C-alpha positions as a printed Julia matrix, in Angstrom:
372×3 Matrix{Float64}:
   0.05    0.04    0.14
   0.95    3.55    0.44
   4.29    4.11    2.24
   2.53    6.93    4.34
   0.61    4.89    6.58
  -0.78    7.9     8.39
  -2.6     9.22    5.43
  -4.84    6.07    4.86
  -7.53    4.71    7.11
  -8.94    1.82    4.86
 -11.07   -1.07    5.85
  -9.61   -4.14    4.21
 -11.46   -7.44    3.62
 -10.04  -11.04    3.17
  -8.86  -10.47   -0.17
  -7.06   -7.25    0.45
  -9.72   -5.16   -1.24
 -11.24   -1.96    0.12
 -14.78   -1.98    1.19
 -17.15    0.0    -0.79
 -17.87    3.26    0.72
 -21.18    4.47    1.94
 -22.53    6.91   -0.74
 -22.44   10.69    0.58
 -24.95   11.73   -2.22
 -28.34    9.94   -2.85
 -28.87    8.35   -6.4
 -31.98    6.58   -7.96
 -31.96    2.93   -8.47
 -32.91    1.09  -11.59
 -36.37    2.02  -12.73
 -37.72   -0.26  -15.59
 -40.53    2.44  -16.06
 -37.87    4.9   -17.37
 -36.44    2.44  -19.76
 -36.83    3.04  -23.41
 -39.42    0.54  -24.66
 -37.22   -0.42  -27.56
 -34.26   -1.5   -25.28
 -33.05   -4.94  -25.8
 -32.01   -7.43  -22.94
 -28.34   -8.72  -23.18
 -29.73  -11.93  -21.91
 -30.99  -12.53  -25.48
 -27.44  -12.74  -26.66
 -25.87  -14.99  -24.04
 -25.76  -18.72  -24.32
 -28.63  -21.02  -23.1
 -26.72  -22.0   -20.2
 -25.26  -18.96  -18.98
 -23.43  -18.23  -15.76
 -24.81  -15.53  -13.19
 -21.69  -15.37  -11.12
 -19.26  -13.54  -13.32
 -17.03  -16.63  -14.04
 -17.42  -16.97  -17.77
 -15.96  -14.56  -20.42
 -18.83  -12.92  -22.3
 -17.06  -10.34  -23.92
 -18.02  -11.38  -27.62
 -21.55  -11.98  -26.84
 -21.86   -8.43  -25.03
 -20.07   -6.67  -28.01
 -22.23   -8.17  -30.49
 -25.36   -7.13  -28.59
 -23.97   -3.47  -28.39
 -23.09   -3.63  -32.22
 -26.51   -4.68  -33.18
 -28.62   -2.56  -30.82
 -28.48    1.18  -29.67
 -30.75    0.56  -26.55
 -29.43   -2.18  -24.28
 -30.4    -3.55  -20.56
 -27.64   -5.27  -18.85
 -28.7    -8.33  -16.8
 -29.04   -8.2   -13.01
 -26.01  -10.11  -12.16
 -22.11   -9.88  -12.79
 -20.65  -10.44  -16.23
 -16.99  -11.32  -16.76
 -15.36   -9.54  -19.88
 -11.61   -9.56  -21.03
  -9.18   -6.83  -21.43
 -10.39   -6.15  -24.99
 -13.08   -4.18  -23.3
 -16.61   -2.97  -24.56
 -16.81   -0.44  -27.43
 -19.94    1.66  -27.34
 -21.5     3.05  -30.54
 -22.89    6.55  -31.35
 -26.53    7.2   -30.4
 -26.62    4.52  -27.77
 -28.25    4.29  -24.53
 -27.27    1.57  -21.79
 -29.07    0.78  -18.78
 -27.49   -1.29  -15.8
 -29.8    -3.01  -13.25
 -29.06   -2.69   -9.49
 -26.74   -5.77   -9.5
 -25.28   -5.31  -12.72
 -21.59   -5.5   -12.93
 -18.81   -5.51  -15.5
 -16.07   -7.47  -13.96
 -12.64   -7.54  -15.56
 -10.99  -10.9   -16.23
  -7.57  -11.34  -15.01
  -5.0    -9.49  -17.16
  -1.38   -8.56  -17.27
  -1.87   -5.55  -19.59
  -0.65   -2.22  -18.35
  -3.1    -0.57  -20.52
  -7.03   -1.29  -20.91
 -10.3     0.32  -21.11
 -13.42   -1.8   -19.7
 -15.9     0.54  -21.22
 -14.6     2.58  -24.29
 -16.54    5.68  -25.32
 -14.21    6.53  -28.24
 -14.73    8.82  -31.15
 -18.52    8.7   -30.77
 -21.53   10.94  -30.16
 -24.62   11.14  -28.2
 -24.59    8.44  -25.66
 -26.27    7.92  -22.4
 -25.4     5.4   -19.71
 -27.44    4.72  -16.61
 -25.85    3.3   -13.32
 -22.84    1.37  -14.86
 -20.82   -0.64  -12.24
 -17.28   -1.77  -13.12
 -14.61   -3.53  -11.22
 -11.09   -3.76  -12.44
  -8.47   -6.49  -12.07
  -6.27   -4.78   -9.2
  -6.52   -7.99   -7.04
  -6.81  -10.57  -10.08
  -3.7    -9.78  -11.99
  -1.9   -12.9   -13.66
   1.19  -11.69  -11.83
   0.3    -9.95   -8.74
   3.87   -8.78   -8.28
   4.18   -7.07  -11.45
   3.82   -3.22  -11.63
   3.82   -2.93  -15.29
   1.86   -0.12  -16.59
  -0.64    2.18  -14.95
  -3.33    2.97  -17.88
  -5.92    0.5   -16.95
  -9.07    2.3   -16.97
 -12.65    1.57  -16.04
 -14.43    4.23  -18.39
 -12.48    5.93  -20.98
 -13.8     8.81  -23.12
 -11.72    9.82  -26.04
 -12.76   12.43  -28.73
 -16.41   12.09  -27.87
 -19.32   14.46  -27.88
 -22.61   14.7   -26.0
 -22.11   11.99  -23.53
 -23.97   11.68  -20.08
 -23.05    9.0   -17.52
 -25.47    8.66  -14.56
 -24.44    7.23  -11.13
 -21.23    5.3   -12.39
 -19.45    3.11   -9.72
 -15.89    2.18  -10.71
 -13.5     0.43   -8.45
 -10.14   -1.64   -8.34
  -8.8    -0.5   -11.77
  -5.1    -0.75  -12.49
  -5.28    2.99  -13.52
  -8.03    5.44  -13.26
 -11.63    5.11  -12.67
 -12.68    7.37  -15.56
 -10.18    8.83  -18.11
 -10.88   11.88  -20.41
  -8.36   11.84  -23.3
  -7.76   12.21  -27.08
  -8.89    9.66  -29.48
  -7.62    8.79  -33.07
  -9.61   11.66  -34.48
  -7.39   14.15  -32.58
 -10.29   16.24  -31.1
 -11.18   16.95  -27.38
 -14.06   15.66  -25.63
 -17.09   18.02  -25.89
 -20.11   18.58  -23.6
 -19.57   15.63  -21.21
 -21.49   15.17  -18.02
 -20.65   12.76  -15.35
 -23.25   12.72  -12.54
 -22.99   11.21   -9.0
 -19.86    8.97   -9.75
 -18.67    6.66   -6.86
 -14.94    5.76   -7.54
 -12.84    3.91   -4.95
  -9.58    1.78   -4.69
  -8.2     2.78   -8.12
  -4.53    2.5    -8.59
  -3.65    5.91  -10.17
  -6.45    8.29  -10.21
 -10.09    8.44   -9.74
 -10.73   10.77  -12.63
  -8.11   12.05  -15.13
  -8.92   14.81  -17.3
  -6.48   15.18  -20.25
  -8.51   17.29  -22.65
 -12.02   18.48  -23.0
 -14.42   21.35  -23.49
 -17.72   21.98  -21.57
 -17.01   19.13  -19.13
 -19.57   18.9   -16.22
 -18.85   16.64  -13.25
 -21.3    16.91  -10.42
 -21.12   15.26   -6.97
 -18.18   12.72   -7.52
 -17.21   10.91   -4.62
 -13.82    9.48   -4.84
 -12.03    7.6    -2.17
  -8.86    5.59   -1.52
  -6.95    6.2    -4.57
  -3.56    4.71   -4.02
  -0.92    2.54   -5.68
   1.1     4.48   -8.32
   1.53    8.25   -8.69
  -0.03   10.82   -8.51
  -2.6     8.9    -6.53
  -5.27   11.69   -6.89
  -8.96   11.65   -6.74
  -9.09   14.13   -9.59
  -6.07   14.86  -11.71
  -6.44   17.66  -14.35
  -3.3    17.08  -16.59
  -2.85   17.64  -20.34
  -0.5    15.5   -22.1
   0.5    18.08  -24.92
  -0.15   21.81  -25.84
  -2.91   20.62  -28.4
  -5.15   19.43  -25.45
  -7.93   21.64  -24.35
  -9.2    22.58  -20.84
 -11.97   24.96  -21.48
 -15.0    25.1   -19.24
 -14.05   22.35  -16.96
 -16.62   22.62  -14.07
 -16.72   20.34  -11.09
 -19.31   20.92   -8.45
 -19.49   19.36   -4.98
 -16.57   16.99   -5.39
 -16.15   14.9    -2.16
 -12.71   13.3    -1.94
 -11.39   11.11    1.01
  -8.32    9.2     2.0
  -6.45    9.57   -1.26
  -2.66    8.84   -0.99
  -1.78   11.72   -3.07
  -4.31   14.58   -3.53
  -7.94   15.41   -3.46
  -7.48   17.57   -6.52
  -4.46   17.83   -8.75
  -3.91   20.5   -11.42
  -0.69   20.13  -13.58
  -0.41   22.06  -16.58
   3.35   22.0   -17.64
   2.73   19.87  -20.65
   0.24   22.56  -22.13
   2.98   25.23  -22.38
   4.54   26.0   -25.78
   5.2    29.07  -27.74
   1.65   29.79  -28.54
  -1.11   31.22  -26.45
  -3.57   28.86  -24.76
  -6.61   29.72  -22.93
  -8.03   27.57  -20.06
 -10.86   27.71  -17.6
 -11.3    25.45  -14.63
 -13.85   26.01  -11.99
 -14.22   23.84   -8.84
 -17.16   24.43   -6.54
 -17.8    23.11   -2.85
 -14.86   20.69   -2.87
 -14.72   18.87    0.41
 -11.58   16.69    1.27
 -11.28   14.58    4.17
  -7.91   13.0     5.19
  -6.07   12.89    1.64
  -2.53   13.68    1.99
  -3.03   17.15    0.19
  -6.6    18.32   -0.19
  -5.5    20.26   -3.34
  -2.24   20.87   -5.17
  -1.76   23.14   -8.12
   1.66   22.34   -9.52
   4.27   24.83  -10.76
   5.82   24.77  -14.23
   9.19   24.66  -15.75
   9.92   28.07  -17.2
  11.76   28.19  -20.43
  12.63   31.26  -22.51
   9.86   32.46  -24.87
   7.1    30.2   -23.6
   3.72   31.91  -23.54
   1.87   32.19  -20.19
  -1.47   30.47  -20.12
  -4.47   32.78  -20.26
  -7.75   32.25  -18.44
  -8.5    31.3   -14.81
  -8.41   28.55  -12.19
 -11.22   29.11   -9.66
 -11.83   27.29   -6.43
 -14.88   28.33   -4.56
 -15.89   27.26   -0.95
 -13.26   24.74   -0.49
 -13.27   22.72    2.77
 -10.3    20.72    3.88
 -10.37   18.21    7.02
  -7.46   16.35    8.26
  -6.92   14.13   11.36
  -3.3    13.53   10.72
  -0.09   15.57   11.62
   1.17   15.02    7.85
  -1.91   15.99    6.16
  -2.01   19.37    4.55
  -4.81   21.37    2.92
  -3.12   22.2    -0.1
   0.49   22.35   -1.84
   1.67   25.15   -3.86
   5.06   24.78   -5.55
   7.21   27.55   -6.89
   7.25   28.84  -10.46
   3.69   30.09  -11.12
   4.72   32.8   -13.63
   3.26   31.11  -16.73
   0.06   29.89  -15.1
  -3.22   31.76  -15.34
  -4.79   33.65  -12.28
  -5.62   31.33   -9.55
  -8.35   32.17   -7.04
  -9.36   30.19   -3.93
 -12.45   31.99   -2.4
 -13.82   31.03    0.97
 -11.56   28.42    2.13
 -12.17   26.39    5.24
  -9.6    24.43    7.06
 -10.06   22.04   10.0
  -7.28   19.97   11.53
  -7.16   18.23   14.82
  -3.49   19.17   15.28
  -1.91   22.52   15.51
   0.33   22.19   12.47
  -1.85   24.08   10.06
  -3.65   26.25   12.51
  -2.07   29.32   11.0
  -1.76   28.08    7.43
  -3.39   31.08    6.11
  -1.37   33.66    7.85
  -0.59   36.92    6.25
   2.81   35.85    5.08
   1.53   32.66    3.06
  -1.19   34.78    1.55
   1.27   37.61    0.42
   3.62   34.91   -1.04
   0.78   33.37   -2.92
  -0.32   36.79   -4.22
   3.14   37.31   -5.74
   2.43   34.21   -7.93
  -1.04   35.2    -9.08
  -2.64   33.1    -6.6
  -5.39   34.91   -4.39
  -7.14   33.75   -1.31
 -10.38   35.74   -0.81
 -12.4    35.48    2.55
């Protein structure tokens, strides 16, 4: 587990897994009356004597159902799929029942995506439940790769995912990246996500425009850096981060960060505009509630334009080594960063005076403003 034992307070069951957290935000259960009448049962594509305990690989059967139909209902039991994952087509709607589960078969791949929403438009997914292979690797001692994703969204448009639950992935719970058509994700909504015990990040946002994430609950992210609940980190200058809006994120017990923003890879010799807004963030007992990483300054690099805004952030820690936020030097090329109405509660005296005048003045010198 994480070297920093003080940061983590996990409950562990017999197989070394972490118990599913109680939901902080209420969500609706599967309701058949809300399902499109044309929706097709995946059961119709399974063999006659199918397994209901998630021990038989039905990847090919499920993919065939997804290819032939645009409205699909998953059965009320776990289904085993392999590391080829499942690809979703444009104009699809998927419904998961209360006990539905996509369970990844043991893999040794360092990179996979269980549910792939890549280069498509107009998709809705209700209540997906996904479990990675973190404790079912062929070689449990191997640390190869960090890109095993529960849900990947790449170069897709008009996507809404309601109440996803993703756990035990080798990399990230949900990943926003660039696909083969080299365009950012656009108009993506993730509502009421519950993500826990994923190895690298809960959510990674590499590129996107008009991304709305509401009430994500992300806990116990640990295993390989950065170990963040939410990591906003472009890979290259052509990635977009415009109108990234995250409201009411609840992050807890993450070995790295509640929220991490690292923009160094976006810098080049052209102007780029970003806009990130995070409202009502609450972090409990992560090592750092928030980190905005500094950048490496080089001659002639253009400063990023736009803004990064945090409004009504709340940081709680029971540990001496837990800190509300981490700011590194070298912010001269970043846009203005504003923290409005920050609340810090800590059971130790270590950060009682964290927002003293000296720190506030130091931050202002680097375009970081803390507003009461």
